[in-house]
N, C-alpha and C positions, 0 to 999 in steps of 0.2 A: 315424303321428305320430313326429316326431323325438325322439330322446333328448335330454335336457338337456345343454347345453354347459357347465354350471356345474361348475367343479372343486371337489373337496373335499380335505380334508387340509391339510398344511402350506403348500400353494401355492394355497389357496382365494382367490377374489377376493371382496371385499366390495363394497357399493354404491358406494364411493368410489374403487375401483381402476379402472384402465383398462389396456387392452392397447395396446401400441404396435408399430408395424411395425419389424422389425429390418432394417437395411440392411447388406449385405456389400459388400466391395470386389472382388467377383468378377463376371464376366459370365455371365449365364444365357441360354440360348437361349429364344426366344419360346415354343416348344413346352413346355419345362420350366416356364417361368413360368406358362403357361396351366394345366398340370397341377397346379401348386401352388395356383393360384387356385381351381380346382375342389376340390382336397383340403381347402382351408381352410374349405369349407362343411360338411365332415363333422363328426361329433361328435368330441370329444377322444379317446375310445377308438378310434374308427375311424382318426383321424389317427395315433395312436401305433402301431396295427397296420400301417398303410401305411408309416410311417417305418421300422419294424423290418424289414418285408419288403424295402424298398428297400436298407437298409443291409446285410442279409444277401446280397442279390443283388450289390451292389457289392463286398463282401468276397470272395464266391465268384469273381467275375470277376478280381479282383486276384490271388487265390491261383492261379487257373488260368493267368493270364498269367505270373506269377512262376515257376510250375513249369516252363513251357515255355521261358522265356528263361534261367532259371538252369541248365537242363539241356537244351541243344539235342538231345541224343541221345534224350531222352524223347519229343520230337515224332516223331523217326524211328521209334522203337519203336511209338508209337501208330498211325502210318500203316501200318506193316508189319502190326500186329495187325488193323487194319481190313481191309486187303487179304486177309489170311488168312481172316477171317470171311466176307467176300464170296465168295471162292473156294470155301469150304466150305459155302456155302448157309445160313449162320447169320444172314444179313441179308436183310431184305425191304424193298421200297419202301413208304414210308408216305404215304398220301394223306390229305387233310384230312377226308374222309368217314370214315376209320378212327378218328379221334380221338373 
């Protein structure tokens, strides 16, 4: 059985309230639109957890990209470190069955 989607607290909806679709002036891919449509069927708590996870992932990607573009030498150091680890045998091939 699904948990209730009724909000509580300062943003609670009463019988006369309605939710409206928010429109943005941005283009969204069909895949992302479908993902959001599926996510909209989750409970509010599940939606909030998914949103938090997505925002953390986006922030992590931006930090990683920024770290590499702000300091191009950092990428060279990471590549060199990876090569050293491979040569020293500290890296092994990972297969899907290993996960």
